[in-house]
N, C-alpha and C positions, 0 to 999 in steps of 0.2 A: 656663481649666480645661481637665483634657486626660483623655477619656474612654479606658479601655482594651477593646477591643473582647477576649472572648473568641472563641480560634482554639485551632482543633482541629491537636490536634497529628499530624504527618507519617506519614501510614499508607507503607511498607516494600511497594514491588507491587513483583515481578520480572518484567524481559523476560522478552520473548518470545524464542527463537533462530530464528536466518532457515532457515526449513525448506529452504531451497536449500542452505545452508552443513551442514545435520543431515542434507540425504537427497544424496547425490549424484547418483542418478540423475534427481530433475527436470529437467528441462531449461526454459529461457526461448523459447517460440518467437512468433511474429508471429502461425502460421497456425492456431495453438490458444486458440481465441476461448473456449472454456465454460472455460480454464483461466486466459487473462487477464480475465475479467468476475467472477472473484474478487477481483482491483487494483482497480477499477472503483465509484468512487460512483453513487449513484441518477442522479445529475444526471450523469453522465458522467465527474465531473472521475475524474483519476488519485487514488486513495488515497497519503497520506504513509506513511513509511518507521514514524511514531508509531505510526499503525494497523496498517499490517501486519506490523510487526515485522521487517522485511527488514533486512539491510546494506544500506550503501552502496553497493557494487558490484553485487550484486540487486536494489537499486530502479533503476538506472538502465536496467539491462536490461528490467526491466520497462517502461517508460515510454520505452525506445527500441521495443519489440516493444509498445508499444499505439500508438504513435503511426505507424511503420508499418502496423496492422494497421487503422486509421483512414482510410490514405491510401488504402490499395487496397477501403476499402470493407466490411475485414470484420468493423468495430465502430463505430456513431453517433459521430461527434465530441457529439452533445447528444441525451438522453434527455431526453424529453417524456411 
């Protein structure tokens, strides 16, 4: 005997555009701690592209900037 579950239909959610591709004046810099904290979770992890809406090119630059800021102690490795 098979039971069919009542699945909800798929809902279309429009993707957020990359804020760095939209606004060319925004720069990614490891010294901009306030700007980088937007891309870090409450636990100190780098947020994924899916959550931030960044393109792959800018997500890589953000990850590199966060890692550099951690090494020179501008950002913590772990938030507690």
